[in-house]
Each structure stands twice: as structure tokens, then as C-alpha cells.
Backbone as ProteinMPNN parsed JSONL, in Angstrom:
{"seq_chain_A": "MSATADELMRSIGYRAEKSQKTLLFFANTNLIVKCQSIASQLDNNDVLIVNDGIGVDIGCRLIHGEKFTANLNGTDFTPYYFQHSGKISKVFLIGSTQEVLDKASLYLTQTLGQEVVGMCDGFGGVRDSGLIARINASGADVVLVAMGNPLQEKWILDHHHQLNAPLLLGVGALFDFWAGDKPRAPRLVQQLHLEWLFRLSLEPRRLFKRYTIDIMRFLFICIKNK", "coords_chain_A": {"N_chain_A": [[91.257, 83.971, 92.598], [88.086, 82.588, 92.942], [85.078, 82.825, 91.36], [81.818, 83.951, 90.196], [80.849, 85.76, 87.21], [79.251, 87.924, 87.985], [79.928, 88.15, 90.698], [82.617, 88.835, 90.47], [82.338, 91.309, 89.223], [81.117, 92.743, 91.334], [83.193, 92.693, 93.181], [85.181, 94.218, 91.891], [83.8, 96.642, 91.776], [83.504, 97.197, 94.525], [86.159, 97.507, 95.303], [86.786, 99.767, 93.799], [85.156, 101.671, 95.051], [86.517, 101.909, 97.423], [88.696, 103.206, 96.584], [90.718, 101.615, 95.601], [93.033, 100.325, 93.395], [92.645, 98.064, 90.607], [94.238, 95.389, 89.164], [93.599, 93.267, 86.779], [93.945, 89.942, 85.954], [93.705, 87.184, 83.754], [93.948, 83.948, 84.336], [95.03, 81.556, 82.427], [96.411, 78.364, 81.392], [98.677, 79.078, 79.948], [99.406, 81.621, 80.901], [100.12, 80.941, 83.532], [102.333, 79.29, 83.145], [104.083, 80.968, 81.645], [104.429, 83.183, 83.288], [105.948, 82.609, 85.502], [108.403, 83.758, 86.123], [107.762, 86.27, 87.042], [106.265, 85.873, 89.245], [106.47, 86.705, 91.925], [105.851, 89.412, 91.779], [103.174, 89.317, 91.317], [102.042, 88.845, 93.719], [100.378, 90.891, 95.183], [98.371, 93.4, 96.577], [96.805, 94.854, 94.844], [96.33, 93.223, 92.727], [94.134, 91.075, 91.013], [93.493, 87.769, 90.281], [91.935, 85.594, 88.11], [90.357, 82.531, 87.053], [90.847, 80.969, 83.877], [89.71, 78.96, 81.462], [89.691, 75.399, 80.565], [92.004, 74.05, 81.249], [93.063, 75.088, 83.68], [90.98, 74.362, 85.294], [91.262, 71.58, 85.251], [93.707, 71.39, 86.576], [92.913, 72.363, 89.075], [91.075, 70.425, 89.873], [92.825, 68.274, 90.008], [94.569, 68.941, 92.109], [92.936, 69.914, 94.212], [90.553, 68.571, 94.085], [88.197, 69.67, 93.112], [86.316, 71.896, 90.941], [86.529, 75.205, 89.445], [84.224, 77.922, 90.144], [83.146, 79.285, 87.914], [83.991, 79.898, 84.438], [86.15, 82.445, 83.748], [87.128, 83.914, 81.427], [88.986, 86.464, 79.675], [88.041, 87.301, 77.192], [85.284, 86.997, 77.226], [84.541, 88.151, 79.695], [85.385, 90.855, 79.65], [83.74, 92.41, 77.732], [81.364, 91.868, 79.109], [81.771, 93.221, 81.498], [81.739, 95.91, 80.594], [79.117, 96.079, 79.66], [77.62, 95.794, 81.964], [78.463, 97.541, 83.894], [77.178, 99.902, 84.367], [77.896, 102.407, 83.539], [79.489, 104.656, 81.178], [82.568, 103.86, 80.142], [85.837, 105.337, 79.949], [88.185, 104.369, 77.762], [91.443, 103.111, 77.235], [93.457, 101.676, 74.784], [95.99, 99.25, 74.454], [98.376, 97.579, 72.556], [98.806, 95.016, 69.961], [98.404, 95.709, 66.398], [98.204, 98.858, 64.585], [96.162, 98.8, 62.717], [94.472, 96.716, 63.654], [93.83, 97.836, 66.127], [92.329, 100.081, 65.331], [90.024, 98.865, 64.257], [89.123, 97.403, 66.476], [88.593, 99.479, 68.183], [86.375, 100.659, 66.969], [84.487, 98.628, 67.351], [84.317, 98.649, 70.123], [83.224, 101.167, 70.627], [80.923, 101.379, 68.939], [79.467, 98.96, 69.227], [79.656, 98.181, 71.948], [79.281, 100.556, 73.203], [81.105, 102.244, 74.548], [83.661, 104.723, 75.381], [86.456, 105.397, 73.549], [89.487, 106.661, 74.433], [92.064, 106.753, 73.68], [94.879, 105.091, 72.105], [97.496, 102.681, 71.584], [99.962, 101.026, 69.757], [101.361, 97.691, 70.103], [104.042, 97.528, 69.563], [106.395, 99.574, 68.421], [105.101, 101.765, 69.559], [104.471, 101.197, 72.248], [106.819, 101.504, 73.529], [107.236, 104.154, 73.74], [108.357, 106.915, 75.507], [106.637, 108.796, 76.438], [104.199, 107.608, 76.865], [102.84, 106.921, 79.303], [102.159, 109.443, 80.329], [100.434, 110.25, 78.294], [98.318, 108.434, 78.603], [97.357, 109.114, 81.165], [96.665, 111.789, 80.706], [94.548, 111.425, 79.0], [92.412, 110.772, 80.554], [91.553, 108.221, 80.992], [89.722, 105.54, 82.483], [89.755, 102.857, 82.313], [92.162, 100.579, 81.286], [93.13, 98.58, 78.687], [95.245, 95.967, 77.994], [96.87, 94.279, 75.526], [99.084, 92.229, 74.84], [99.906, 89.668, 75.017], [100.976, 86.83, 77.078], [104.093, 86.738, 78.836], [104.18, 89.454, 78.58], [102.117, 91.438, 78.659], [101.204, 91.294, 81.312], [103.541, 91.914, 82.717], [104.026, 94.513, 81.781], [101.809, 95.9, 82.846], [102.208, 95.463, 85.631], [104.635, 96.762, 85.963], [104.023, 99.428, 85.453], [101.653, 100.289, 86.657], [101.565, 101.8, 89.02], [102.142, 104.331, 88.196], [99.991, 105.151, 86.801], [96.771, 106.689, 86.526], [94.373, 105.449, 86.044], [91.852, 103.368, 87.399], [91.364, 100.691, 86.785], [92.931, 98.04, 85.24], [93.445, 95.711, 82.686], [94.706, 92.592, 81.519], [94.39, 91.358, 78.377], [95.004, 89.6, 76.288], [94.272, 88.07, 73.21], [92.075, 89.609, 72.646], [91.571, 92.043, 71.18], [91.981, 91.228, 68.56], [89.818, 89.513, 68.199], [87.674, 91.322, 68.49], [88.229, 92.941, 66.315], [87.69, 91.264, 64.262], [89.647, 89.775, 63.11], [90.384, 87.325, 64.075], [88.489, 84.412, 64.469], [85.968, 83.526, 66.892], [85.388, 80.431, 68.567], [82.567, 78.347, 67.65], [79.477, 78.597, 69.563], [78.598, 76.141, 70.67], [80.964, 74.636, 70.691], [82.416, 76.137, 72.533], [80.844, 75.691, 74.816], [81.327, 73.015, 75.199], [83.823, 73.101, 76.164], [85.945, 73.119, 74.376], [87.258, 75.108, 73.058], [89.944, 75.61, 72.97], [90.879, 73.6, 71.269], [89.724, 74.338, 68.873], [91.07, 76.765, 68.411], [93.654, 75.776, 68.18], [93.448, 74.301, 65.836], [93.254, 76.344, 63.997], [95.63, 77.771, 64.25], [98.013, 75.973, 64.211], [100.862, 75.844, 64.155], [101.733, 77.995, 65.782], [100.464, 77.469, 68.231], [100.873, 74.83, 68.983], [102.962, 74.007, 70.778], [102.085, 75.263, 73.116], [99.804, 73.81, 73.798], [100.723, 71.283, 74.249], [103.593, 70.582, 75.2], [103.769, 72.754, 77.024], [101.475, 72.371, 78.532], [102.148, 70.119, 80.027], [104.203, 71.232, 81.519], [102.706, 73.06, 82.969], [101.064, 71.344, 84.548], [103.053, 70.156, 86.077], [103.927, 72.401, 87.53], [101.602, 72.912, 89.003], [101.445, 70.582, 90.634], [103.874, 70.766, 91.992], [103.622, 73.175, 93.429], [101.198, 72.956, 94.657]], "CA_chain_A": [[89.888, 84.252, 93.029], [87.054, 81.777, 92.308], [83.865, 83.631, 91.429], [81.031, 84.123, 88.99], [81.068, 87.072, 86.6], [78.589, 88.929, 88.83], [80.728, 88.326, 91.919], [83.811, 89.58, 90.088], [81.878, 92.689, 89.028], [80.919, 93.363, 92.65], [84.502, 92.863, 93.792], [85.809, 95.368, 91.237], [83.069, 97.816, 92.23], [83.829, 97.44, 95.936], [87.528, 98.029, 95.347], [86.747, 101.131, 93.274], [84.581, 102.521, 96.105], [87.569, 102.081, 98.43], [89.818, 103.835, 95.866], [91.778, 100.63, 95.398], [93.252, 99.979, 91.989], [92.508, 96.643, 90.29], [94.964, 94.831, 88.02], [92.865, 92.027, 86.577], [94.614, 88.996, 85.071], [92.938, 85.974, 83.485], [94.996, 82.927, 84.421], [94.952, 80.273, 81.735], [97.645, 77.608, 81.606], [99.783, 79.801, 79.336], [99.841, 82.658, 81.84], [100.766, 80.328, 84.692], [103.653, 78.823, 82.715], [104.94, 82.063, 81.172], [104.601, 84.243, 84.29], [106.675, 82.136, 86.679], [109.512, 84.671, 86.424], [107.255, 87.474, 87.707], [105.278, 85.414, 90.231], [106.547, 87.498, 93.15], [105.173, 90.68, 91.535], [101.735, 89.08, 91.324], [101.624, 88.838, 95.121], [100.168, 92.333, 95.332], [96.971, 93.633, 96.951], [96.073, 95.433, 93.709], [96.169, 92.199, 91.683], [93.107, 90.042, 91.065], [93.725, 86.734, 89.279], [90.79, 84.698, 87.998], [90.635, 81.341, 86.234], [90.475, 81.045, 82.462], [89.881, 77.779, 80.628], [89.552, 74.058, 81.121], [93.278, 73.59, 81.771], [93.181, 75.404, 85.112], [89.98, 73.522, 85.959], [91.883, 70.263, 85.423], [94.687, 71.547, 87.638], [92.196, 72.514, 90.343], [90.55, 69.095, 90.222], [93.966, 67.415, 90.333], [95.153, 69.309, 93.398], [91.952, 70.171, 95.279], [89.387, 67.72, 93.935], [87.011, 70.434, 92.738], [86.549, 72.826, 89.842], [86.202, 76.59, 89.725], [82.799, 78.254, 90.085], [82.795, 79.652, 86.533], [85.129, 80.234, 83.6], [86.163, 83.905, 83.642], [88.11, 84.347, 80.432], [88.93, 87.89, 79.362], [87.285, 87.55, 75.966], [83.871, 87.119, 77.582], [84.27, 89.018, 80.841], [85.621, 92.272, 79.361], [82.494, 93.033, 77.272], [80.378, 91.735, 80.187], [82.018, 94.335, 82.417], [81.269, 97.161, 79.994], [77.662, 96.033, 79.522], [76.951, 95.737, 83.256], [79.077, 98.452, 84.867], [76.262, 101.001, 84.646], [78.489, 103.691, 83.148], [80.289, 104.646, 79.957], [83.971, 103.937, 80.531], [86.838, 105.916, 79.064], [89.057, 103.206, 77.594], [92.686, 103.256, 76.483], [93.839, 100.372, 74.237], [97.427, 99.063, 74.232], [98.726, 96.276, 72.017], [98.485, 94.645, 68.588], [98.807, 96.648, 65.344], [97.31, 100.009, 64.475], [94.979, 98.381, 61.951], [93.603, 95.981, 64.564], [93.35, 98.796, 67.122], [91.281, 100.902, 64.729], [88.815, 98.048, 64.153], [88.683, 97.091, 67.833], [88.041, 100.723, 68.723], [85.023, 100.801, 66.426], [83.624, 97.661, 68.05], [84.142, 99.092, 71.509], [82.343, 102.329, 70.661], [79.65, 101.189, 68.249], [78.745, 97.792, 69.722], [79.61, 98.154, 73.407], [78.855, 101.867, 73.689], [82.092, 102.873, 75.417], [84.414, 105.819, 74.778], [87.887, 105.139, 73.41], [90.16, 107.953, 74.601], [93.427, 106.669, 73.184], [95.359, 103.753, 71.76], [98.921, 102.588, 71.32], [100.281, 99.685, 69.273], [102.199, 96.916, 71.006], [105.392, 97.415, 69.02], [107.145, 100.795, 68.725], [104.324, 102.699, 70.368], [104.478, 100.874, 73.672], [108.117, 101.917, 74.064], [107.257, 105.618, 73.774], [108.573, 107.401, 76.873], [105.537, 109.665, 76.836], [102.94, 106.865, 76.861], [102.153, 107.026, 80.588], [101.575, 110.785, 80.387], [99.305, 110.263, 77.358], [97.196, 107.697, 79.203], [96.812, 109.922, 82.25], [96.037, 112.988, 80.127], [93.311, 111.029, 78.308], [91.341, 110.573, 81.529], [91.098, 106.824, 80.936], [89.483, 104.826, 83.741], [90.02, 101.449, 82.033], [93.251, 100.36, 80.332], [93.172, 97.204, 78.195], [96.582, 95.69, 77.47], [96.796, 93.031, 74.748], [100.403, 91.943, 74.288], [100.232, 88.27, 75.263], [101.695, 86.505, 78.311], [103.89, 87.522, 80.056], [104.485, 90.867, 78.309], [101.059, 92.348, 79.114], [101.194, 91.315, 82.774], [104.736, 92.629, 83.167], [103.851, 95.949, 81.512], [100.865, 96.42, 83.833], [102.836, 95.452, 86.95], [105.723, 97.738, 85.987], [103.589, 100.81, 85.241], [100.357, 100.64, 87.241], [101.69, 102.812, 90.065], [102.25, 105.637, 87.54], [98.751, 105.41, 86.068], [95.611, 107.12, 87.309], [93.233, 104.569, 85.762], [91.645, 102.428, 88.503], [91.182, 99.315, 86.334], [93.798, 97.621, 84.142], [93.2, 94.309, 82.371], [95.488, 91.917, 80.492], [93.289, 90.76, 77.616], [95.43, 88.642, 75.264], [93.887, 88.216, 71.798], [90.745, 90.225, 72.584], [91.45, 93.034, 70.108], [91.864, 90.492, 67.299], [88.427, 89.044, 68.118], [86.823, 92.492, 68.25], [88.514, 93.449, 64.971], [87.261, 90.273, 63.283], [90.817, 89.145, 62.501], [90.393, 85.945, 64.541], [87.127, 83.998, 64.811], [85.71, 82.751, 68.095], [84.809, 79.105, 68.333], [81.096, 78.329, 67.759], [79.0, 78.532, 70.944], [78.571, 74.751, 71.131], [82.347, 74.255, 70.97], [82.76, 76.792, 73.798], [80.129, 75.018, 75.894], [81.973, 71.716, 75.402], [85.174, 73.392, 76.653], [86.893, 72.708, 73.338], [87.704, 76.275, 72.31], [91.393, 75.459, 72.777], [91.087, 72.745, 70.102], [89.35, 75.17, 67.735], [92.171, 77.699, 68.164], [94.805, 74.992, 67.729], [93.215, 73.934, 64.431], [93.456, 77.535, 63.171], [97.02, 78.227, 64.344], [98.745, 74.831, 64.773], [102.293, 76.103, 64.34], [101.944, 78.901, 66.917], [99.864, 77.013, 69.483], [101.13, 73.415, 69.279], [103.766, 73.884, 71.998], [101.267, 75.696, 74.256], [98.822, 72.795, 74.178], [101.365, 69.976, 74.459], [104.697, 70.68, 76.16], [103.47, 73.706, 78.099], [100.467, 71.773, 79.418], [102.873, 69.271, 80.967], [104.885, 72.143, 82.437], [101.658, 73.601, 83.851], [100.69, 70.323, 85.531], [104.184, 70.022, 86.999], [103.866, 73.563, 88.419], [100.473, 72.684, 89.924], [101.807, 69.558, 91.619], [104.988, 71.271, 92.791], [103.194, 74.281, 94.31], [99.923, 72.596, 95.29]], "C_chain_A": [[88.925, 83.362, 92.247], [85.725, 82.488, 92.472], [83.071, 83.496, 90.153], [81.33, 85.502, 88.412], [80.437, 88.174, 87.447], [79.394, 89.201, 90.094], [82.007, 89.1, 91.625], [83.467, 91.047, 89.848], [81.742, 93.402, 90.369], [82.256, 93.616, 93.341], [85.227, 94.07, 93.203], [85.142, 96.658, 91.698], [83.404, 98.188, 93.663], [85.221, 98.049, 96.055], [87.567, 99.464, 94.836], [86.188, 102.106, 94.314], [85.605, 102.828, 97.187], [88.82, 102.739, 97.84], [91.017, 102.905, 95.733], [91.854, 100.248, 93.932], [93.098, 98.467, 91.802], [93.301, 96.316, 89.031], [94.402, 93.438, 87.819], [93.551, 91.161, 85.529], [93.794, 87.715, 84.968], [93.921, 84.821, 83.336], [94.599, 81.659, 83.69], [96.286, 79.546, 81.944], [98.857, 78.345, 81.045], [100.317, 80.882, 80.262], [100.621, 82.042, 82.992], [102.163, 79.835, 84.337], [104.577, 79.995, 82.406], [105.248, 83.101, 82.251], [105.318, 83.771, 85.554], [107.785, 83.105, 87.094], [109.054, 85.94, 87.133], [106.23, 87.122, 88.783], [105.293, 86.268, 91.492], [105.84, 88.843, 92.991], [103.657, 90.528, 91.583], [101.176, 89.022, 92.74], [101.488, 90.281, 95.585], [98.69, 92.559, 95.618], [96.146, 94.219, 95.811], [95.723, 94.397, 92.645], [94.997, 91.272, 92.003], [93.398, 89.054, 89.945], [92.534, 85.788, 89.281], [91.106, 83.605, 86.98], [90.085, 81.473, 84.818], [90.756, 79.703, 81.79], [89.855, 76.451, 81.354], [90.859, 73.555, 81.721], [93.434, 73.87, 83.256], [92.117, 74.669, 85.918], [90.544, 72.124, 86.234], [92.913, 70.312, 86.555], [94.038, 71.644, 89.002], [91.63, 71.178, 90.809], [91.681, 68.169, 90.687], [94.479, 67.677, 91.746], [94.12, 69.358, 94.521], [90.685, 69.319, 95.171], [88.115, 68.45, 93.608], [87.354, 71.385, 91.602], [86.182, 74.234, 90.276], [84.711, 76.842, 89.522], [82.348, 78.53, 88.659], [84.078, 79.927, 85.769], [85.105, 81.73, 83.326], [87.229, 84.371, 82.66], [87.888, 85.809, 80.048], [88.11, 88.219, 78.138], [85.802, 87.739, 76.247], [83.639, 88.123, 78.702], [84.435, 90.5, 80.511], [84.378, 92.951, 78.785], [81.388, 92.952, 78.32], [80.536, 92.885, 81.176], [81.447, 95.631, 81.85], [79.736, 97.204, 79.918], [76.936, 96.129, 80.859], [77.522, 96.709, 84.288], [78.173, 99.634, 85.213], [76.825, 102.363, 84.297], [79.176, 103.531, 81.798], [81.74, 104.856, 80.372], [84.787, 104.675, 79.481], [87.979, 104.905, 78.965], [90.28, 103.565, 76.765], [93.14, 101.857, 76.074], [95.341, 100.32, 73.984], [97.659, 97.66, 73.687], [98.33, 96.101, 70.57], [98.995, 95.695, 67.599], [97.816, 97.794, 65.273], [96.033, 99.642, 63.719], [93.979, 97.643, 62.839], [93.012, 96.922, 65.611], [92.204, 99.643, 66.57], [89.956, 100.128, 64.655], [88.244, 97.73, 65.539], [88.04, 98.31, 68.482], [86.614, 100.953, 68.237], [84.048, 99.849, 67.115], [83.309, 98.143, 69.461], [83.175, 100.27, 71.603], [80.963, 102.026, 70.085], [78.828, 100.034, 68.806], [78.597, 97.803, 71.242], [79.303, 99.512, 74.028], [79.811, 102.556, 74.637], [82.839, 103.975, 74.66], [85.895, 105.457, 74.736], [88.61, 106.481, 73.429], [91.613, 107.921, 74.144], [93.806, 105.24, 72.872], [96.845, 103.818, 71.437], [99.234, 101.172, 70.863], [101.263, 99.003, 70.212], [103.624, 96.749, 70.535], [106.177, 98.68, 69.37], [106.414, 101.717, 69.684], [104.427, 102.461, 71.853], [105.806, 101.254, 74.33], [108.273, 103.44, 74.118], [107.361, 106.103, 75.216], [107.432, 108.28, 77.367], [104.203, 108.953, 76.971], [102.168, 107.026, 78.176], [101.464, 108.382, 80.716], [100.363, 110.889, 79.465], [98.083, 109.578, 77.961], [96.548, 108.529, 80.303], [96.091, 111.159, 81.722], [94.709, 112.666, 79.45], [92.129, 110.897, 79.258], [90.802, 109.157, 81.55], [90.852, 106.264, 82.332], [89.6, 103.316, 83.565], [91.137, 101.381, 80.991], [93.27, 98.879, 79.974], [94.518, 96.979, 77.524], [96.578, 94.315, 76.824], [98.132, 92.77, 74.073], [100.811, 90.491, 74.495], [100.987, 88.09, 76.567], [103.184, 86.272, 78.004], [104.062, 89.012, 79.847], [103.409, 91.795, 78.864], [101.017, 92.432, 80.64], [102.388, 92.109, 83.308], [104.575, 94.131, 82.938], [102.908, 96.566, 82.547], [101.509, 96.509, 85.216], [103.928, 96.514, 87.055], [105.233, 99.185, 85.98], [102.332, 101.228, 86.007], [100.455, 101.742, 88.278], [101.828, 104.219, 89.486], [100.939, 106.064, 86.887], [97.62, 105.8, 87.003], [94.411, 106.196, 87.129], [93.069, 103.54, 86.877], [91.555, 100.963, 88.089], [92.054, 99.036, 85.117], [93.623, 96.129, 83.934], [94.199, 93.811, 81.328], [94.549, 91.044, 79.678], [93.712, 89.897, 76.43], [94.994, 88.987, 73.854], [92.561, 88.953, 71.609], [90.587, 91.206, 71.429], [91.296, 92.356, 68.749], [90.441, 89.964, 67.11], [87.496, 90.21, 67.794], [87.004, 93.02, 66.831], [88.026, 92.503, 63.882], [88.409, 89.581, 62.604], [90.971, 87.693, 62.928], [88.97, 85.563, 64.929], [87.069, 83.329, 66.178], [85.167, 81.385, 67.696], [83.288, 79.201, 68.393], [80.664, 78.104, 69.209], [79.003, 77.109, 71.489], [79.974, 74.281, 71.503], [82.804, 74.886, 72.286], [82.113, 76.067, 74.973], [80.725, 73.65, 76.209], [83.408, 71.863, 75.904], [86.248, 72.948, 75.661], [87.38, 73.901, 72.512], [89.208, 76.214, 72.039], [91.685, 74.639, 71.529], [90.748, 73.502, 68.825], [90.49, 76.116, 67.384], [93.405, 76.966, 67.647], [94.66, 74.616, 66.259], [93.449, 75.116, 63.496], [94.918, 77.978, 63.131], [97.898, 77.108, 64.913], [100.218, 75.121, 65.034], [102.55, 76.952, 65.577], [101.52, 78.287, 68.241], [100.196, 75.572, 69.862], [101.898, 73.25, 70.601], [102.939, 74.245, 73.232], [100.368, 74.572, 74.744], [99.406, 71.384, 74.301], [102.423, 70.092, 75.562], [104.352, 71.591, 77.329], [102.375, 73.205, 79.035], [101.146, 70.871, 80.452], [103.634, 70.122, 81.982], [103.895, 72.72, 83.441], [101.284, 72.59, 84.936], [101.805, 70.095, 86.543], [104.192, 71.17, 88.006], [102.761, 73.405, 89.443], [100.862, 71.706, 91.035], [102.898, 70.065, 92.557], [104.524, 72.289, 93.822], [101.898, 74.015, 95.063], [98.978, 73.792, 95.417]], "O_chain_A": [[88.94, 83.374, 91.016], [85.285, 82.731, 93.596], [83.572, 82.992, 89.147], [81.991, 86.317, 89.055], [81.026, 89.243, 87.609], [79.526, 90.35, 90.514], [82.436, 89.925, 92.431], [84.231, 91.932, 90.233], [82.198, 94.535, 90.523], [82.43, 94.635, 94.009], [85.822, 94.856, 93.94], [85.817, 97.648, 91.979], [83.571, 99.366, 93.979], [85.432, 98.993, 96.816], [88.3, 100.292, 95.376], [86.678, 103.227, 94.448], [85.561, 103.894, 97.8], [89.861, 102.823, 98.492], [92.169, 103.339, 95.749], [90.85, 99.893, 93.314], [93.381, 97.688, 92.712], [93.066, 96.891, 87.968], [94.691, 92.529, 88.596], [93.723, 91.567, 84.38], [93.26, 87.223, 85.962], [94.636, 84.726, 82.339], [93.923, 80.794, 84.245], [97.183, 80.07, 82.605], [99.949, 78.251, 81.605], [101.529, 81.047, 80.398], [101.665, 82.561, 83.386], [103.083, 79.951, 85.147], [105.724, 80.018, 82.853], [106.235, 83.828, 82.135], [105.296, 84.464, 86.571], [108.071, 83.252, 88.282], [109.865, 86.62, 87.761], [105.426, 87.964, 89.185], [104.239, 86.53, 92.07], [105.287, 89.365, 93.959], [102.939, 91.49, 91.855], [99.966, 89.138, 92.936], [102.352, 90.818, 96.278], [97.84, 91.961, 94.959], [94.921, 94.097, 95.809], [94.909, 94.664, 91.761], [94.883, 90.755, 93.114], [93.534, 89.45, 88.788], [92.165, 85.246, 90.323], [92.009, 83.746, 86.155], [89.003, 82.017, 84.6], [91.915, 79.348, 81.574], [89.979, 76.38, 82.577], [90.833, 72.712, 82.617], [93.88, 73.006, 84.011], [92.323, 74.382, 87.097], [90.332, 71.558, 87.307], [92.986, 69.404, 87.383], [94.539, 71.082, 89.976], [91.698, 70.842, 91.992], [91.519, 67.389, 91.625], [94.784, 66.743, 92.488], [94.38, 68.908, 95.637], [89.84, 69.344, 96.066], [87.033, 67.899, 93.807], [88.525, 71.649, 91.329], [85.598, 74.435, 91.341], [84.025, 76.089, 88.83], [81.288, 78.064, 88.239], [85.129, 80.16, 86.368], [84.149, 82.236, 82.738], [88.125, 85.134, 83.022], [86.769, 86.32, 80.089], [87.54, 89.306, 78.05], [85.136, 88.541, 75.591], [82.658, 88.866, 78.675], [83.694, 91.326, 81.043], [83.981, 93.994, 79.305], [80.562, 93.86, 78.418], [79.547, 93.455, 81.636], [80.749, 96.364, 82.551], [79.137, 98.265, 80.096], [75.764, 96.504, 80.897], [77.099, 96.694, 85.443], [78.376, 100.295, 86.232], [76.277, 103.381, 84.721], [79.413, 102.416, 81.335], [82.094, 105.913, 80.894], [84.475, 104.646, 78.291], [88.655, 104.618, 79.953], [90.179, 104.23, 75.734], [93.205, 100.955, 76.909], [95.905, 101.229, 73.375], [97.204, 96.675, 74.269], [97.608, 96.926, 70.01], [99.898, 96.47, 67.913], [96.722, 97.717, 65.832], [94.95, 100.124, 64.051], [92.779, 97.912, 62.784], [91.832, 96.819, 65.947], [91.22, 99.891, 67.268], [88.896, 100.676, 64.957], [87.032, 97.783, 65.746], [87.07, 98.192, 69.231], [85.752, 101.389, 69.0], [82.917, 100.225, 67.423], [82.172, 98.052, 69.924], [82.396, 100.361, 72.552], [79.948, 102.38, 70.684], [77.601, 100.126, 68.851], [77.533, 97.471, 71.765], [79.09, 99.611, 75.236], [79.384, 103.374, 75.453], [82.668, 104.136, 73.452], [86.513, 105.237, 75.778], [88.387, 107.332, 72.568], [92.313, 108.931, 74.209], [93.148, 104.296, 73.311], [97.376, 104.866, 71.069], [98.818, 100.212, 71.51], [101.918, 99.659, 71.021], [104.35, 95.904, 71.059], [106.586, 98.84, 70.52], [107.033, 102.373, 70.522], [104.467, 103.408, 72.638], [105.897, 101.317, 75.556], [109.327, 103.946, 74.502], [106.538, 105.735, 76.055], [107.276, 108.487, 78.571], [103.176, 109.602, 77.17], [100.956, 107.245, 78.152], [100.318, 108.461, 81.159], [99.376, 111.54, 79.808], [96.961, 110.071, 77.849], [95.323, 108.634, 80.363], [95.034, 111.531, 82.23], [93.842, 113.532, 79.339], [90.977, 110.908, 78.824], [89.713, 108.914, 82.069], [91.648, 106.473, 83.248], [89.552, 102.572, 84.544], [91.072, 102.037, 79.951], [93.408, 98.025, 80.849], [94.892, 97.704, 76.602], [96.317, 93.309, 77.484], [98.303, 93.048, 72.886], [101.942, 90.117, 74.182], [101.561, 89.036, 77.106], [103.497, 85.655, 76.986], [104.091, 89.77, 80.816], [103.727, 92.819, 79.468], [100.819, 93.511, 81.2], [102.245, 92.888, 84.251], [104.941, 94.933, 83.797], [103.187, 97.646, 83.067], [101.37, 97.524, 85.898], [104.122, 97.101, 88.119], [105.94, 100.077, 86.448], [101.981, 102.408, 86.006], [99.531, 102.543, 88.413], [101.648, 105.2, 90.207], [100.798, 107.213, 86.468], [97.523, 105.305, 88.126], [93.522, 106.168, 87.98], [94.046, 102.901, 87.266], [91.659, 100.077, 88.938], [91.936, 99.706, 84.091], [93.649, 95.36, 84.895], [94.505, 94.518, 80.369], [93.97, 90.096, 80.208], [92.861, 89.498, 75.637], [95.304, 90.067, 73.351], [91.988, 88.921, 70.521], [89.554, 91.196, 70.761], [90.567, 92.846, 67.886], [89.919, 89.966, 65.996], [86.631, 90.097, 66.925], [86.048, 93.49, 66.214], [87.953, 92.884, 62.714], [88.203, 88.867, 61.622], [91.613, 86.908, 62.231], [88.307, 86.313, 65.646], [88.01, 82.644, 66.579], [84.571, 81.216, 66.633], [82.76, 80.049, 69.112], [81.395, 77.496, 69.991], [79.369, 76.89, 72.644], [80.155, 73.604, 72.515], [83.503, 74.243, 73.069], [82.751, 75.851, 76.003], [80.642, 73.177, 77.343], [84.125, 70.873, 76.051], [87.314, 72.469, 76.049], [87.861, 73.724, 71.393], [89.686, 76.7, 71.014], [92.632, 74.939, 70.801], [91.413, 73.326, 67.804], [90.844, 76.263, 66.214], [94.116, 77.473, 66.779], [95.644, 74.614, 65.52], [93.802, 74.923, 62.333], [95.392, 78.493, 62.118], [98.472, 77.272, 65.989], [100.761, 74.678, 66.046], [103.474, 76.672, 66.341], [102.143, 78.549, 69.27], [99.837, 75.129, 70.953], [101.513, 72.439, 71.444], [103.072, 73.607, 74.276], [100.184, 74.392, 75.948], [98.666, 70.411, 74.441], [102.17, 69.741, 76.714], [104.605, 71.251, 78.484], [102.349, 73.576, 80.209], [100.758, 70.864, 81.62], [103.704, 69.777, 83.161], [104.208, 72.854, 84.624], [101.199, 72.944, 86.112], [101.542, 69.868, 87.724], [104.432, 70.954, 89.194], [102.949, 73.723, 90.617], [100.638, 71.967, 92.217], [102.853, 69.825, 93.763], [104.981, 72.269, 94.965], [101.539, 74.747, 95.985], [97.867, 73.649, 95.929]]}, "name": "protein", "num_of_chains": 1, "seq": "MSATADELMRSIGYRAEKSQKTLLFFANTNLIVKCQSIASQLDNNDVLIVNDGIGVDIGCRLIHGEKFTANLNGTDFTPYYFQHSGKISKVFLIGSTQEVLDKASLYLTQTLGQEVVGMCDGFGGVRDSGLIARINASGADVVLVAMGNPLQEKWILDHHHQLNAPLLLGVGALFDFWAGDKPRAPRLVQQLHLEWLFRLSLEPRRLFKRYTIDIMRFLFICIKNK"}
């Protein structure tokens, strides 16, 4: 889906009015490379996939000769959703460590004014057989899953039909940003579309393959699938 943040908000709202669940995924190059094994599951009326980052813009220009309308990364759109939805959401957090979850929860309540109704770490907690029942019992209407690609997308696709929450998002490193454990790039760097380089400079060992070999794999996938 190519859209502005406002258009994406309206689409989510329209789907909610029709009682249609929304599984929202932010497709950066890493997601496209790592989620090839579950591509068939993404072909689902409940799934909305939006573009995230300059890499997919390059792919779009390469194949279609044009860029996307706007960059809809989860780090920016998720707080935008909460600030513009016109309601206080009941949010359940899944992923990361308990320490990060506690800090992210404070940010979500104190800064964004939402209600956190539950949380579960992305290690032992996410394997708890009673997790789905806990989420439903909490009354959550938004579930944020931060386990990285493709684990977060697979978890959402595997469990969404059991959940009552109408909106589920795969949000990557968002909890780390909210907790203050990872810094965002300065605004100017973001505007120059160089946030990837900022992150690479902070975590070269973890991200080197993503921004070298995996970029080539991404471009091959784009050309192959057009």
C-alpha cells in the first residue's frame, strides 16, 4: 500500500468500522528478504503492508520508475497513530526484555497517553501457552509485537485469528527507542534518508550483512518478482 500517514490512518479506521482486523507490517528491505518463506501467508485480506525506508524506494524506482508517496516506518507511524486516533487505546506489548518493556510502557502511558494493559517478553514469555488468553482477557485493542523480522510477522500471522484485538503491528526496534536504549538518528540525518547509516555506525557487527549482502538479495528479489 502506497499512502501518506493520514491515508493509512483512514484506511485502518475504515477497516475497523467494517469489523475487519488489520495486521500492519512495515516493509523495509530486511522484512522483504527475511519474510520470503512466509510470503504466501502475507497474501491475506487482513494484512496491510506499507513501505519503510530508502531501500524500498530504490527498488520501486528500479522496477516502476517512481517512488512511494511517503515513508511509513513503524517507529514514526506508531506514535502518530496513537496521537491521531482520537481515543485512548488499550495496548499489549510483546517482545524485547522485561526491562525494556517496563521503560517502553512508561513512555507509552506518560508521553503518548495510552493505556498499557499487559506485556510479555520476547523470550520465554512469548512461548507461554496462556499468552493468547491473557491478551484477550486484557481487553487490548492494539497489540505491538517487537521481535524482529521474520519472527514478529510470523507470530502475528500464526495467532491473529485467535486474538480479539482489531489492530496488530510488527514494530521491530520500537520498544528500544521508547525505552531510550537505542538512539534515533538526528532529524537532519532522517531527512537525508541516512538513518540506516547512523544505525550501521552504532551496530556495525549486527547490521553489516543487512546493509550489504542482504541489500543485493533484496534487489534480486525486486527484479525477479517485478
